Residue frames as qw, qx, qy, qz and C-alpha x, y, z in Angstrom:
[[0.022, 0.881, 0.473, 0.019, 0.02, 0.03, -0.01],
 [0.390, 0.539, -0.029, 0.746, 1.25, 3.50, -0.92],
 [0.474, -0.642, -0.436, 0.416, 2.08, 5.66, 2.05],
 [0.210, -0.637, 0.023, 0.742, 3.47, 8.82, 0.63],
 [0.539, 0.792, 0.092, -0.272, 3.03, 11.06, -2.42],
 [0.746, -0.032, 0.452, 0.488, 5.18, 10.03, -5.36],
 [0.087, 0.700, -0.263, -0.658, 7.01, 12.56, -7.63],
 [0.777, 0.380, 0.477, 0.158, 6.81, 12.00, -11.30],
 [0.083, -0.731, 0.351, 0.579, 9.25, 13.05, -13.99],
 [0.793, 0.591, 0.010, -0.145, 10.34, 12.52, -17.58],
 [0.524, -0.406, 0.583, 0.471, 13.33, 10.82, -19.17],
 [0.613, 0.736, 0.088, -0.274, 13.82, 11.84, -22.76],
 [0.699, -0.141, 0.503, 0.489, 16.06, 10.50, -25.49],
 [0.255, 0.638, -0.201, -0.698, 14.94, 13.04, -28.09],
 [0.599, 0.136, 0.766, 0.189, 13.73, 10.23, -30.33],
 [0.211, 0.399, -0.406, -0.795, 13.81, 11.09, -34.08],
 [0.680, 0.340, 0.593, -0.265, 10.82, 9.84, -35.96],
 [0.485, 0.198, 0.634, 0.569, 10.82, 8.92, -39.62],
 [0.175, 0.745, 0.457, 0.453, 10.25, 11.99, -41.65],
 [0.289, -0.952, -0.099, 0.015, 11.35, 14.41, -38.91],
 [0.523, 0.615, -0.331, 0.489, 14.56, 16.31, -38.75],
 [0.544, -0.188, -0.537, 0.616, 16.79, 16.75, -35.75],
 [0.040, -0.145, 0.118, -0.982, 15.56, 20.48, -35.62],
 [0.616, -0.345, -0.382, -0.596, 11.93, 19.21, -35.60],
 [0.734, -0.250, -0.611, 0.161, 12.85, 16.82, -32.83],
 [0.375, -0.092, -0.425, 0.819, 14.54, 19.42, -30.59],
 [0.263, -0.262, -0.074, -0.926, 11.60, 21.84, -31.13],
 [0.725, -0.341, -0.470, -0.371, 9.22, 19.06, -29.95],
 [0.614, -0.146, -0.588, 0.506, 11.47, 18.35, -26.97],
 [0.065, 0.085, -0.262, 0.959, 11.09, 21.89, -25.80],
 [0.532, -0.289, -0.264, -0.751, 7.31, 21.86, -26.35],
 [0.751, -0.264, -0.606, -0.012, 7.11, 18.58, -24.32],
 [0.451, -0.087, -0.510, 0.727, 9.20, 20.11, -21.50],
 [0.170, -0.184, 0.033, -0.968, 6.99, 23.20, -21.44],
 [0.690, -0.316, -0.405, -0.510, 3.88, 21.06, -21.25],
 [0.704, -0.212, -0.610, 0.296, 5.52, 19.03, -18.38],
 [0.215, 0.108, -0.352, 0.904, 6.30, 22.14, -16.61],
 [0.444, -0.227, -0.073, -0.864, 2.58, 23.04, -16.61],
 [0.793, -0.191, -0.472, -0.336, 1.46, 19.55, -15.67],
 [0.661, -0.661, 0.256, -0.248, 3.39, 19.29, -12.37],
 [0.915, 0.150, -0.258, 0.273, 6.31, 16.98, -13.52],
 [0.622, -0.723, 0.067, 0.293, 9.26, 17.30, -11.07],
 [0.261, -0.637, 0.506, 0.520, 12.10, 17.10, -13.54],
 [0.779, 0.601, 0.045, -0.174, 12.96, 16.64, -17.12],
 [0.548, -0.509, 0.586, 0.313, 16.04, 14.48, -17.84],
 [0.707, 0.614, -0.272, -0.222, 17.96, 13.79, -21.05],
 [0.888, -0.232, 0.365, 0.158, 19.97, 10.67, -21.64],
 [0.077, 0.737, -0.527, -0.417, 23.32, 10.64, -23.41],
 [0.850, 0.207, 0.476, 0.092, 23.56, 8.39, -26.44],
 [0.000, -0.661, 0.512, 0.549, 25.97, 8.25, -29.35],
 [0.082, 0.273, -0.826, -0.487, 25.94, 6.89, -32.89],
 [0.253, 0.418, 0.859, -0.149, 22.18, 6.13, -32.89],
 [0.057, 0.244, 0.495, 0.832, 20.28, 7.68, -35.81],
 [0.340, -0.613, -0.605, -0.377, 17.04, 7.74, -33.96],
 [0.521, -0.710, -0.338, 0.333, 18.26, 9.38, -30.73],
 [0.261, 0.822, 0.055, 0.504, 19.00, 13.11, -30.74],
 [0.524, -0.843, 0.060, -0.101, 20.36, 13.37, -27.19],
 [0.825, 0.284, -0.209, 0.441, 24.02, 13.22, -28.00],
 [0.347, 0.261, -0.312, 0.845, 25.05, 16.34, -26.18],
 [0.365, -0.657, -0.655, 0.073, 22.74, 16.60, -23.08],
 [0.294, -0.471, -0.263, 0.789, 24.33, 19.79, -21.51],
 [0.007, -0.017, -0.362, -0.932, 23.35, 21.85, -24.67],
 [0.347, -0.432, -0.686, -0.471, 19.80, 20.53, -24.72],
 [0.437, -0.535, -0.580, 0.432, 19.50, 21.00, -20.95],
 [0.176, -0.287, -0.045, 0.941, 20.37, 24.66, -21.46],
 [0.193, -0.188, -0.560, -0.783, 17.72, 25.01, -24.28],
 [0.449, -0.507, -0.711, -0.189, 15.04, 23.45, -22.17],
 [0.384, -0.492, -0.479, 0.617, 15.88, 25.29, -18.92],
 [0.088, -0.097, 0.153, 0.980, 15.79, 28.56, -20.90],
 [0.319, -0.177, -0.557, -0.746, 12.36, 27.72, -22.28],
 [0.551, -0.502, -0.664, -0.065, 10.72, 26.55, -19.08],
 [0.236, -0.757, 0.100, -0.601, 9.94, 28.17, -15.67],
 [0.654, -0.567, 0.307, -0.395, 9.69, 25.78, -12.78],
 [0.998, 0.041, -0.031, -0.034, 10.63, 22.24, -13.81],
 [0.470, -0.661, 0.525, 0.257, 14.07, 20.88, -12.86],
 [0.771, 0.602, -0.174, -0.115, 16.24, 19.96, -15.86],
 [0.408, -0.647, 0.638, 0.086, 19.18, 17.60, -15.95],
 [0.416, 0.408, -0.784, -0.215, 21.00, 14.45, -17.24],
 [0.816, -0.153, 0.430, -0.355, 19.68, 10.98, -16.96],
 [0.468, -0.815, 0.049, 0.338, 22.52, 10.76, -17.40],
 [0.215, 0.839, -0.495, -0.068, 25.88, 11.96, -18.35],
 [0.986, -0.008, -0.093, 0.138, 28.01, 8.83, -19.05],
 [0.347, -0.887, 0.275, 0.132, 30.95, 9.93, -16.94],
 [0.737, -0.270, 0.457, 0.419, 33.56, 7.56, -18.40],
 [0.557, 0.651, 0.328, 0.397, 33.14, 9.41, -21.80],
 [0.049, 0.918, 0.033, 0.393, 34.19, 12.72, -20.21],
 [0.398, 0.234, -0.474, 0.749, 36.68, 14.58, -18.05],
 [0.366, -0.623, -0.632, 0.281, 35.17, 15.24, -14.59],
 [0.232, -0.369, -0.062, 0.898, 36.63, 18.72, -14.70],
 [0.084, -0.080, -0.474, -0.873, 34.81, 19.60, -17.94],
 [0.331, -0.522, -0.749, -0.238, 31.51, 18.17, -16.75],
 [0.348, -0.598, -0.467, 0.550, 31.78, 20.20, -13.51],
 [0.131, -0.238, 0.156, 0.950, 32.44, 23.30, -15.60],
 [0.172, -0.225, -0.664, -0.692, 29.51, 22.66, -17.83],
 [0.426, -0.589, -0.680, -0.095, 26.97, 21.95, -15.09],
 [0.346, -0.446, -0.318, 0.762, 28.46, 24.60, -12.89],
 [0.023, 0.020, -0.303, -0.953, 27.70, 27.10, -15.77],
 [0.355, -0.416, -0.664, -0.509, 24.17, 25.74, -16.15],
 [0.455, -0.533, -0.632, 0.331, 23.63, 25.91, -12.34],
 [0.190, -0.322, -0.111, 0.921, 24.57, 29.59, -12.37],
 [0.169, -0.081, -0.458, -0.869, 22.42, 30.43, -15.39],
 [0.611, -0.345, -0.476, -0.531, 19.35, 28.46, -13.99],
 [0.049, -0.382, 0.716, -0.583, 19.72, 28.45, -10.18],
 [0.435, -0.043, 0.751, -0.495, 18.25, 25.50, -8.18],
 [0.786, 0.374, 0.101, -0.482, 16.86, 23.91, -11.34],
 [0.566, 0.554, -0.587, -0.166, 19.75, 21.74, -12.68],
 [0.882, -0.307, 0.339, -0.112, 20.41, 18.11, -11.88],
 [0.307, 0.627, -0.701, -0.142, 23.50, 15.97, -12.71],
 [0.936, -0.112, 0.284, -0.173, 22.73, 12.38, -13.03],
 [0.085, 0.663, -0.727, -0.158, 25.89, 10.22, -13.63],
 [0.975, 0.078, 0.122, -0.168, 26.21, 6.74, -15.18],
 [0.435, -0.554, 0.644, 0.299, 29.05, 4.52, -15.92],
 [0.733, 0.357, 0.558, 0.155, 27.85, 2.88, -19.25],
 [0.356, -0.137, 0.383, 0.841, 29.03, 4.23, -22.59],
 [0.402, 0.619, 0.279, -0.614, 25.60, 5.01, -23.99],
 [0.570, 0.624, -0.349, -0.405, 26.66, 3.34, -27.32],
 [0.987, 0.130, -0.088, 0.036, 28.35, 0.35, -28.88],
 [0.800, -0.423, 0.130, 0.406, 31.87, -0.77, -28.20],
 [0.596, 0.344, 0.261, 0.677, 33.41, 0.73, -31.33],
 [0.003, 0.836, 0.171, 0.521, 31.91, 4.11, -30.73],
 [0.641, -0.763, -0.013, 0.084, 32.90, 4.00, -27.03],
 [0.756, -0.201, 0.178, 0.597, 36.53, 3.47, -28.10],
 [0.362, 0.590, 0.265, 0.672, 36.20, 6.35, -30.63],
 [0.294, -0.896, -0.112, -0.315, 35.00, 8.64, -27.86],
 [0.380, -0.767, 0.484, -0.184, 37.71, 7.50, -25.39],
 [0.633, 0.385, -0.671, -0.026, 40.44, 4.90, -26.09],
 [0.215, 0.157, -0.832, 0.486, 40.72, 4.08, -22.41],
 [0.589, -0.374, -0.193, -0.690, 36.93, 3.83, -21.82],
 [0.797, -0.258, -0.546, 0.016, 37.19, 0.52, -19.88],
 [0.478, 0.010, -0.470, 0.742, 39.80, 1.93, -17.48],
 [0.121, -0.251, 0.080, -0.957, 37.63, 5.02, -17.02],
 [0.692, -0.350, -0.388, -0.499, 34.53, 2.93, -16.32],
 [0.747, -0.236, -0.562, 0.266, 36.37, 1.01, -13.64],
 [0.300, -0.011, -0.320, 0.898, 37.42, 4.39, -12.09],
 [0.204, -0.654, -0.469, -0.557, 33.71, 5.55, -11.94],
 [0.555, -0.714, -0.387, 0.180, 33.66, 5.94, -8.08],
 [0.528, -0.336, 0.004, 0.780, 36.81, 7.96, -8.16],
 [0.160, 0.327, 0.431, 0.825, 35.53, 10.08, -11.09],
 [0.336, -0.741, -0.494, -0.307, 32.34, 10.82, -9.19],
 [0.562, -0.635, -0.225, 0.480, 34.44, 11.90, -6.13],
 [0.409, -0.007, 0.201, 0.890, 36.36, 14.25, -8.39],
 [0.081, -0.575, -0.473, -0.662, 33.09, 15.96, -9.48],
 [0.512, -0.734, -0.443, 0.058, 32.03, 16.29, -5.89],
 [0.579, -0.395, -0.046, 0.712, 35.23, 17.98, -5.10],
 [0.226, 0.257, 0.333, 0.879, 35.00, 20.42, -8.05],
 [0.276, -0.688, -0.443, -0.504, 31.51, 21.49, -6.80],
 [0.619, -0.588, -0.387, 0.349, 32.84, 21.93, -3.18],
 [0.044, -0.984, 0.079, -0.154, 33.77, 25.30, -1.85],
 [0.701, -0.574, 0.355, 0.231, 36.81, 23.49, -0.28],
 [0.811, 0.312, 0.300, 0.394, 38.16, 22.97, -3.79],
 [0.186, 0.969, -0.040, 0.154, 39.22, 26.59, -3.90],
 [0.497, -0.740, 0.439, 0.113, 42.36, 25.46, -2.03],
 [0.852, 0.071, 0.467, 0.225, 43.34, 23.03, -4.77],
 [0.238, -0.379, 0.481, 0.754, 45.72, 23.54, -7.66],
 [0.066, -0.176, -0.769, -0.611, 43.17, 22.29, -10.19],
 [0.220, 0.357, 0.545, -0.726, 39.81, 24.05, -9.86],
 [0.075, 0.537, 0.689, 0.481, 36.48, 24.24, -11.62],
 [0.091, -0.091, -0.290, 0.948, 35.98, 27.82, -10.44],
 [0.405, -0.136, -0.271, -0.862, 32.63, 28.19, -12.10],
 [0.659, -0.257, -0.677, -0.205, 31.25, 25.09, -10.20],
 [0.380, -0.001, -0.691, 0.615, 32.50, 25.76, -6.68],
 [0.107, 0.220, 0.519, -0.819, 29.66, 26.27, -4.28],
 [0.444, 0.058, -0.342, -0.826, 27.02, 25.96, -7.01],
 [0.584, 0.023, 0.666, -0.464, 23.85, 23.98, -6.15],
 [0.628, 0.313, -0.553, -0.449, 23.77, 21.08, -8.68],
 [0.768, -0.271, 0.513, -0.270, 22.58, 17.91, -6.90],
 [0.185, 0.404, -0.855, -0.267, 24.28, 14.64, -7.99],
 [0.876, 0.026, 0.182, -0.446, 22.37, 11.43, -8.80],
 [0.216, -0.339, 0.891, 0.209, 23.79, 7.95, -9.31],
 [0.781, 0.271, -0.151, -0.542, 22.20, 6.03, -12.20],
 [0.275, -0.292, 0.916, 0.016, 22.32, 2.29, -12.52],
 [0.727, 0.195, -0.355, -0.554, 21.16, -0.57, -14.63],
 [0.729, 0.025, -0.665, 0.164, 22.70, -3.30, -12.52],
 [0.654, -0.704, -0.259, 0.094, 23.53, -3.63, -8.77],
 [0.665, 0.079, -0.160, 0.725, 26.99, -2.16, -8.96],
 [0.072, 0.459, 0.005, 0.885, 25.94, 1.47, -8.77],
 [0.619, -0.647, -0.322, -0.308, 23.45, 0.70, -5.92],
 [0.761, -0.382, -0.228, 0.472, 26.43, 0.07, -3.55],
 [0.416, 0.186, -0.016, 0.890, 28.07, 3.29, -4.68],
 [0.218, -0.586, -0.234, -0.745, 24.99, 5.45, -4.30],
 [0.715, -0.603, -0.344, -0.081, 24.32, 3.96, -0.91],
 [0.718, -0.179, -0.193, 0.645, 27.95, 4.52, 0.27],
 [0.250, 0.203, 0.035, 0.946, 27.86, 8.17, -0.78],
 [0.034, 0.550, 0.631, -0.546, 24.43, 8.83, 0.51],
 [0.141, 0.242, -0.331, -0.901, 23.25, 10.05, -2.85],
 [0.721, 0.307, 0.265, -0.562, 19.83, 9.59, -4.58],
 [0.343, -0.174, 0.879, 0.281, 19.60, 6.47, -6.71],
 [0.670, 0.426, 0.021, -0.607, 17.80, 6.17, -10.06],
 [0.499, -0.093, 0.842, 0.186, 17.47, 2.72, -11.74],
 [0.296, 0.336, -0.491, -0.748, 16.97, 2.26, -15.47],
 [0.422, 0.124, 0.876, -0.197, 14.14, -0.17, -15.14],
 [0.596, 0.585, 0.059, -0.547, 12.60, 1.06, -18.35],
 [0.712, 0.504, -0.450, -0.192, 14.99, -1.25, -20.13],
 [0.385, 0.305, -0.821, 0.291, 17.01, -3.06, -17.56],
 [0.673, -0.435, -0.101, -0.589, 14.33, -4.84, -15.63],
 [0.780, 0.001, -0.615, 0.120, 16.12, -7.90, -14.20],
 [0.559, -0.059, -0.548, 0.620, 17.85, -6.38, -11.22],
 [0.184, -0.627, -0.097, -0.750, 15.51, -3.61, -10.12],
 [0.732, -0.604, -0.184, -0.257, 14.30, -5.12, -6.91],
 [0.860, -0.152, -0.195, 0.446, 17.68, -6.38, -5.91],
 [0.381, 0.394, -0.074, 0.833, 19.36, -3.02, -6.61],
 [0.347, -0.674, -0.067, -0.648, 16.73, -1.19, -4.45],
 [0.847, -0.502, -0.176, -0.014, 17.15, -3.63, -1.63],
 [0.742, 0.030, -0.152, 0.652, 20.99, -3.19, -1.67],
 [0.128, 0.551, -0.008, 0.825, 20.66, 0.62, -1.79],
 [0.513, -0.674, -0.072, -0.527, 18.29, 0.84, 1.06],
 [0.902, -0.370, -0.183, 0.123, 20.19, -1.74, 3.23],
 [0.725, 0.000, -0.065, 0.685, 23.56, -0.17, 2.73],
 [0.119, 0.832, 0.178, 0.511, 22.52, 3.52, 2.76],
 [0.533, -0.271, -0.337, 0.727, 24.73, 5.85, 4.68],
 [0.003, -0.939, -0.317, 0.130, 23.34, 9.32, 5.60],
 [0.568, 0.145, 0.116, 0.802, 25.18, 12.15, 4.10],
 [0.055, -0.336, -0.115, 0.933, 25.09, 15.96, 3.81],
 [0.219, -0.004, -0.577, -0.787, 22.81, 15.42, 0.93],
 [0.679, -0.265, -0.465, -0.502, 20.38, 12.92, 2.20],
 [0.368, -0.397, 0.662, -0.519, 19.39, 11.70, 5.64],
 [0.709, 0.111, 0.650, -0.251, 17.47, 8.73, 4.17],
 [0.382, 0.023, 0.746, 0.545, 17.45, 6.81, 0.81],
 [0.475, 0.573, 0.076, -0.663, 15.77, 8.42, -2.16],
 [0.446, -0.009, 0.829, 0.337, 14.90, 6.00, -5.01],
 [0.456, 0.547, -0.125, -0.691, 13.80, 6.64, -8.51],
 [0.512, 0.030, 0.836, 0.193, 12.77, 4.11, -11.27],
 [0.231, 0.324, -0.430, -0.811, 12.18, 4.39, -14.95],
 [0.518, 0.315, 0.785, -0.131, 9.07, 2.90, -16.63],
 [0.029, 0.108, 0.618, 0.778, 7.71, 2.97, -20.22],
 [0.276, 0.502, 0.582, -0.577, 4.41, 4.77, -20.45],
 [0.092, -0.094, -0.559, -0.818, 1.94, 5.01, -23.32],
 [0.189, 0.449, 0.729, -0.481, -1.54, 6.28, -22.41],
 [0.116, -0.124, -0.530, -0.831, -4.33, 6.92, -24.86],
 [0.578, -0.135, 0.043, -0.803, -8.12, 7.24, -24.79],
 [0.945, -0.059, 0.020, -0.321, -8.54, 3.43, -25.06],
 [0.660, -0.409, 0.609, 0.164, -6.49, 0.36, -24.55],
 [0.766, 0.464, 0.410, 0.173, -6.84, -0.36, -28.26],
 [0.316, 0.928, -0.071, 0.185, -5.47, 2.99, -29.37],
 [0.340, -0.799, 0.495, 0.002, -2.54, 2.74, -26.91],
 [0.808, -0.068, 0.553, 0.194, -1.77, -0.79, -28.17],
 [0.655, 0.681, 0.226, 0.237, -1.70, 0.61, -31.80],
 [0.046, 0.959, -0.248, 0.132, 0.58, 3.51, -30.76],
 [0.642, -0.568, 0.511, 0.064, 2.92, 1.00, -28.93],
 [0.907, 0.341, 0.187, 0.162, 3.67, -0.84, -32.19],
 [0.358, 0.854, -0.245, 0.286, 6.34, 1.91, -32.87],
 [0.369, -0.721, 0.539, -0.230, 8.05, 1.19, -29.59],
 [0.893, -0.090, 0.441, -0.022, 7.95, -2.57, -30.11],
 [0.769, 0.612, 0.045, 0.179, 9.36, -2.06, -33.57],
 [0.132, 0.852, -0.424, 0.277, 12.29, 0.05, -32.19],
 [0.586, -0.544, 0.580, -0.160, 13.09, -2.56, -29.50],
 [0.921, 0.157, 0.350, 0.072, 12.93, -5.45, -31.94],
 [0.578, 0.770, -0.121, 0.241, 15.24, -3.38, -34.32],
 [0.200, -0.810, 0.494, -0.245, 17.64, -2.79, -31.43],
 [0.781, -0.273, 0.554, -0.097, 17.77, -6.55, -30.58],
 [0.864, 0.324, 0.351, 0.158, 18.26, -7.59, -34.21],
 [0.470, -0.322, 0.285, 0.771, 20.76, -4.86, -35.14],
 [0.235, 0.534, 0.568, 0.581, 18.31, -3.16, -37.56],
 [0.171, -0.601, -0.378, 0.683, 18.40, 0.27, -36.12],
 [0.179, 0.393, 0.449, 0.782, 16.71, 3.22, -37.73],
 [0.200, -0.208, 0.155, -0.945, 14.41, 6.08, -37.20],
 [0.314, 0.228, 0.779, -0.492, 11.19, 5.44, -35.22],
 [0.049, -0.172, -0.779, -0.601, 8.48, 4.15, -37.55],
 [0.504, -0.215, -0.035, -0.836, 4.79, 5.10, -37.69],
 [0.479, -0.057, 0.774, -0.410, 2.44, 2.80, -35.75],
 [0.414, 0.017, -0.746, -0.522, 0.60, -0.04, -37.41],
 [0.825, -0.295, -0.071, -0.477, -2.12, -2.35, -36.38],
 [0.411, -0.471, 0.758, -0.186, -0.96, -5.03, -33.86],
 [0.736, 0.267, -0.518, -0.344, -0.58, -7.93, -36.23],
 [0.967, -0.250, -0.019, -0.054, -0.26, -11.57, -35.08],
 [0.784, 0.299, -0.243, 0.487, 3.39, -11.54, -36.15],
 [0.098, 0.623, -0.293, 0.719, 4.19, -8.40, -34.22],
 [0.706, -0.541, 0.110, -0.444, 2.28, -9.71, -31.16],
 [0.979, -0.085, -0.110, 0.150, 4.35, -12.84, -31.22],
 [0.595, 0.419, -0.279, 0.627, 7.52, -10.96, -31.45],
 [0.287, -0.685, 0.188, -0.643, 6.40, -8.66, -28.61],
 [0.864, -0.442, 0.084, -0.228, 6.12, -11.84, -26.50],
 [0.760, 0.376, -0.416, 0.329, 9.75, -12.92, -27.19],
 [0.711, -0.528, -0.302, 0.352, 11.68, -13.36, -23.88],
 [0.503, -0.035, -0.009, 0.863, 14.25, -10.77, -24.85],
 [0.114, -0.509, -0.285, -0.805, 11.51, -8.10, -25.69],
 [0.612, -0.674, -0.376, -0.174, 9.64, -8.95, -22.47],
 [0.708, -0.281, -0.261, 0.593, 12.85, -8.66, -20.51],
 [0.277, 0.098, 0.019, 0.956, 13.53, -5.16, -21.79],
 [0.268, -0.338, -0.223, -0.874, 9.87, -3.94, -21.59],
 [0.388, -0.325, -0.844, 0.177, 8.67, -5.76, -18.49],
 [0.137, -0.539, -0.477, 0.680, 8.01, -2.51, -16.71],
 [0.066, -0.117, -0.431, -0.892, 5.83, -0.97, -19.52],
 [0.216, 0.493, 0.657, -0.528, 2.35, 0.38, -18.87],
 [0.056, 0.013, -0.564, -0.824, 0.42, 0.72, -21.98],
 [0.040, -0.492, -0.864, -0.100, -3.36, 1.45, -22.22],
 [0.195, -0.796, -0.313, -0.481, -6.21, 3.82, -21.15],
 [0.161, -0.638, 0.357, -0.664, -6.00, 5.95, -18.04],
 [0.820, -0.389, 0.168, -0.385, -7.69, 3.25, -16.01],
 [0.977, 0.085, -0.146, 0.131, -5.47, 0.51, -17.20],
 [0.473, 0.543, -0.348, 0.600, -2.24, 2.46, -16.73],
 [0.344, -0.647, 0.266, -0.626, -3.29, 3.71, -13.38],
 [0.930, -0.304, 0.058, -0.199, -3.83, 0.24, -12.01],
 [0.892, 0.228, -0.185, 0.345, -0.49, -1.01, -13.33],
 [0.198, 0.640, -0.317, 0.671, 1.32, 2.05, -11.87],
 [0.603, -0.583, 0.222, -0.497, -0.29, 1.65, -8.54],
 [0.982, -0.183, 0.002, 0.051, 0.80, -2.08, -8.33],
 [0.677, 0.438, -0.244, 0.538, 4.38, -1.07, -9.51],
 [0.037, -0.663, 0.325, -0.674, 4.58, 1.55, -6.74],
 [0.826, -0.459, 0.112, -0.309, 3.23, -0.77, -4.15],
 [0.973, 0.036, -0.076, 0.216, 5.85, -3.36, -5.08],
 [0.613, 0.401, -0.195, 0.653, 8.88, -1.01, -5.32],
 [0.417, -0.796, -0.292, 0.327, 7.96, 1.69, -2.70],
 [0.522, 0.253, 0.106, 0.807, 9.97, 4.17, -4.80],
 [0.128, -0.580, -0.266, 0.759, 10.05, 7.94, -4.14],
 [0.266, 0.638, -0.204, -0.693, 9.94, 9.05, -7.78],
 [0.744, 0.318, 0.580, 0.094, 8.71, 7.57, -11.04],
 [0.025, -0.506, 0.453, 0.734, 10.49, 8.51, -14.32],
 [0.720, 0.483, 0.452, -0.210, 8.33, 8.07, -17.33],
 [0.189, -0.333, 0.647, 0.660, 9.80, 7.20, -20.73],
 [0.620, 0.539, 0.479, -0.308, 7.36, 7.61, -23.57],
 [0.164, -0.308, 0.656, 0.669, 8.77, 6.77, -27.01],
 [0.502, 0.608, 0.573, -0.223, 5.93, 7.50, -29.42],
 [0.496, 0.306, 0.488, 0.650, 6.08, 8.24, -33.16],
 [0.062, 0.717, 0.384, 0.579, 3.70, 11.13, -33.26],
 [0.199, 0.212, -0.370, 0.882, 4.40, 14.28, -31.23],
 [0.487, -0.348, -0.027, -0.801, 0.78, 15.05, -30.44],
 [0.863, -0.242, -0.421, -0.139, 0.21, 11.53, -29.19],
 [0.614, 0.025, -0.514, 0.598, 3.23, 11.88, -27.01],
 [0.101, -0.302, 0.216, -0.923, 2.10, 15.15, -25.59],
 [0.716, -0.305, -0.226, -0.587, -1.33, 13.59, -24.89],
 [0.828, -0.104, -0.531, 0.146, 0.22, 10.55, -23.22],
 [0.393, 0.098, -0.483, 0.776, 2.30, 12.61, -20.88],
 [0.327, -0.323, 0.076, -0.885, -0.68, 14.80, -20.04],
 [0.810, -0.261, -0.356, -0.385, -2.80, 11.78, -19.28],
 [0.729, -0.040, -0.563, 0.387, -0.03, 10.27, -17.14],
 [0.052, 0.233, -0.353, 0.905, 0.22, 13.52, -15.09],
 [0.615, -0.339, -0.085, -0.707, -3.52, 13.22, -14.46],
 [0.856, -0.142, -0.496, -0.031, -2.93, 9.65, -13.32],
 [0.552, 0.076, -0.518, 0.650, -0.19, 10.54, -10.94],
 [0.183, -0.318, 0.173, -0.914, -2.17, 13.42, -9.50],
 [0.766, -0.279, -0.285, -0.504, -5.15, 11.20, -8.94],
 [0.817, -0.092, -0.519, 0.233, -3.01, 8.56, -7.14],
 [0.313, 0.167, -0.452, 0.819, -1.33, 11.20, -5.00],
 [0.429, -0.346, 0.020, -0.834, -4.74, 12.56, -4.00],
 [0.851, -0.223, -0.403, -0.253, -5.88, 9.15, -3.09],
 [0.626, 0.081, -0.545, 0.552, -2.69, 8.58, -0.95],
 [0.016, -0.261, 0.329, -0.908, -3.37, 11.88, 0.96],
 [0.651, -0.313, -0.140, -0.678, -7.01, 10.91, 1.48],
 [0.869, -0.146, -0.472, 0.017, -6.11, 7.47, 2.84],
 [0.431, 0.157, -0.501, 0.734, -3.41, 9.06, 5.12],
 [0.300, -0.311, 0.166, -0.886, -6.01, 11.50, 6.50],
 [0.827, -0.263, -0.319, -0.381, -8.49, 8.53, 7.16],
 [0.765, -0.013, -0.538, 0.354, -5.70, 6.56, 8.91],
 [0.225, 0.212, -0.432, 0.847, -4.72, 9.53, 11.10],
 [0.522, -0.367, -0.045, -0.769, -8.37, 10.04, 12.20],
 [0.906, -0.297, -0.205, -0.221, -8.49, 6.56, 13.50]]
């Protein structure tokens, strides 16, 4: 049973649909963020990916600046910056700059994966594997660069020192759960595609959590795939683009996101393949009523503090509508939680 209000946020990959340019995609990204700002979403995060024709979020800091400039309230950040691809000093300078331009609105989520294939990871950084193994040390460097105490050091990110940019540890396995717990940082799990280890990772993080200057108790976030439409049938039709994208990813046939089709017997069979199910296990597709029930069960099961919605839909208007309906769902669930809490306190 849910006992507290749940924050709800967006993770965006700036998906490029067939027939749309990158400029079109970035314009839609801003429109979506502006709509999310109005609908009560807590944060809007962009994920770093490379060498993927259908993903436009190759340079999150630049898109974060565009979105923060075009919105008013919502927090904007990275979900995440793939730290082994970068120098911690440069990341601190970039996000320190963003933190100054948009005070108390910028988040820095950090992950250790490359966000791409092996060949591209090597092209980005020849010593990627070594950098990935040094992830805890690299996170520590960023913490130092943002600290006012770093003013005493020979190497400084002067633009970041003392700037309020919260750090988040991202994970898709259990490794980062140990690190987030040890550092007392909030933990975001990529359960929108890495479903196998979610519960184990949350258990590790909560059991090993050490209070810090940032948090006095664990703070958990989890990604889910969300497609909401007026009816279950319409949501299923829209979801065929997502299934097509995942099947293409698994078979090596990557391309732009394709228009939805009717759910054929062949596609339905492919959607039930174990590999597809494993990637999309935490997907909630349907009408408001259907998705609301699924989300309630997911939150009861995980007891997370924040839900991060990933909505990969071909048509921009369908995507805006889905996120609007999902915000309505979350607001209704949170109202029900408050009502139940009030009843409990009365008795």
